[in-house]
C-alpha positions in Angstrom: 33.4 23.9 -3.8 32.6 26.7 -1.4 29.4 26.7 0.7 27.7 29.6 2.3 28.2 28.3 5.8 29.7 25.2 7.5 26.6 24.7 9.7 23.8 24.3 7.2 20.7 26.2 8.3 17.1 24.9 8.1 15.2 26.5 5.3 11.7 26.3 4.0 11.1 25.9 0.3 7.7 26.1 -1.5 6.3 24.7 -4.7 3.1 26.0 -6.3 0.8 23.7 -8.3 -2.6 24.3 -9.9 -5.6 22.1 -10.5 -9.3 22.4 -11.4 -12.0 20.6 -9.5 -15.7 20.8 -8.8 -17.6 20.3 -5.5 -20.8 20.9 -3.7 -20.6 22.0 -0.1 -23.5 20.0 1.4 -24.2 18.2 4.7 -26.5 15.3 4.0 -27.7 15.2 7.6 -29.2 18.7 7.2 -32.4 19.8 5.3 -32.1 21.4 1.9 -33.2 24.7 3.5 -30.5 24.5 6.2 -27.8 23.6 3.7 -28.8 26.6 1.5 -28.8 28.9 4.5 -25.4 27.7 5.6 -23.6 27.3 2.3 -25.5 29.6 -0.1 -24.4 29.3 -3.7 -21.7 26.8 -2.8 -24.6 24.3 -2.1 -25.7 24.4 -5.8 -27.1 20.9 -6.4 -25.5 20.9 -9.9 -22.0 21.5 -8.4 -19.6 24.4 -9.1 -15.9 24.5 -9.8 -12.7 26.3 -8.9 -9.3 26.9 -10.4 -7.3 26.0 -7.2 -3.7 26.8 -6.4 -1.8 24.7 -3.9 1.4 25.9 -2.2 3.4 23.1 -0.6 6.1 24.1 1.9 8.8 21.8 3.1 11.4 22.5 5.7 14.8 20.9 6.1 18.5 21.2 6.3 20.3 22.6 3.3 22.2 19.7 2.0 25.9 20.4 1.6 26.3 18.4 -1.6 23.5 20.1 -3.6 22.6 23.3 -1.7 19.0 22.2 -1.7 16.5 21.4 1.1 14.8 19.3 -1.5 14.7 19.2 -5.3 11.6 21.2 -6.1 11.0 19.3 -9.4 11.0 16.1 -7.3 8.6 17.6 -4.8 6.4 18.6 -7.8 6.3 15.0 -9.0 5.3 13.7 -5.5 2.5 16.2 -5.2 1.3 15.5 -8.7 1.3 11.7 -8.2 -0.2 11.7 -4.7 -2.8 14.5 -5.0 -3.1 16.6 -8.2 -3.5 13.6 -10.6 -6.3 12.3 -8.4 -8.3 15.5 -8.0 -7.6 17.5 -11.2 -10.7 17.9 -13.4 -12.7 15.8 -10.9 -15.6 16.3 -8.6 -14.6 16.1 -4.9 -18.0 14.7 -3.9 -18.1 12.0 -6.5 -14.7 11.1 -7.9 -12.1 11.5 -5.1 -11.9 8.4 -2.9 -10.1 10.1 0.0 -13.0 12.7 0.2 -15.7 10.1 0.5 -18.2 11.1 3.2 -16.4 14.3 3.9 -17.9 17.8 3.3 -15.5 19.1 0.6 -14.8 22.5 2.0 -11.3 24.0 1.4 -10.6 23.3 5.1 -11.3 19.6 4.8 -9.6 19.3 1.4 -6.3 20.9 2.7 -6.3 18.5 5.8 -6.8 15.5 3.5 -3.9 16.7 1.3 -1.7 17.1 4.4 -2.5 13.5 5.5 -1.4 12.2 2.2 1.7 14.4 1.6 3.3 14.6 5.1 4.8 11.1 5.0 6.0 11.5 1.4 8.3 14.5 1.6 11.1 12.9 3.6 13.8 13.8 4.6 12.2 17.3 4.6 9.2 18.0 6.8 5.9 19.3 5.4 5.4 22.6 7.3 2.6 24.4 5.5 -0.1 23.9 2.8 -2.0 26.8 1.4 -5.0 26.0 -0.8 -6.3 29.0 -2.8 -9.9 28.4 -3.8 -10.1 31.8 -5.5 -7.7 34.7 -5.8 -9.3 36.2 -2.7 -9.9 33.1 -0.5 -7.5 30.6 0.8 -7.0 28.2 3.7 -3.7 27.5 5.4 -2.8 24.3 7.3 0.4 23.5 9.3 -0.6 20.1 10.6 -2.0 21.1 13.9 
């Protein structure tokens, strides 16, 4: 078997997953008027939902035996088990234990996902999460 190089370079691979969830962006320590002023329609007391897209990027050495940084189908299974299965078709405010007492903005959601996923993707290293809330709005987190 021939390999591209004897010194295997570090490469970043990305898996895209999708889920649907509802939330209300609301700070209970603020008045209803202040919440409405700050969060607008995202503060709807009857919730609102999104069709989210999550990009999970893992960096690592290209393994000589397989040519992979990691098996992307295995990465998919990890992300589904640890995150997607818990949040899909759920309400971040009511149904997701790791979001309890956290304002469920996309920023806070992506940080929570990072905390869960970073230790699970070994031997690779989680390098970036991108959470698309809409086709025009996304947040990106690199663990810093």
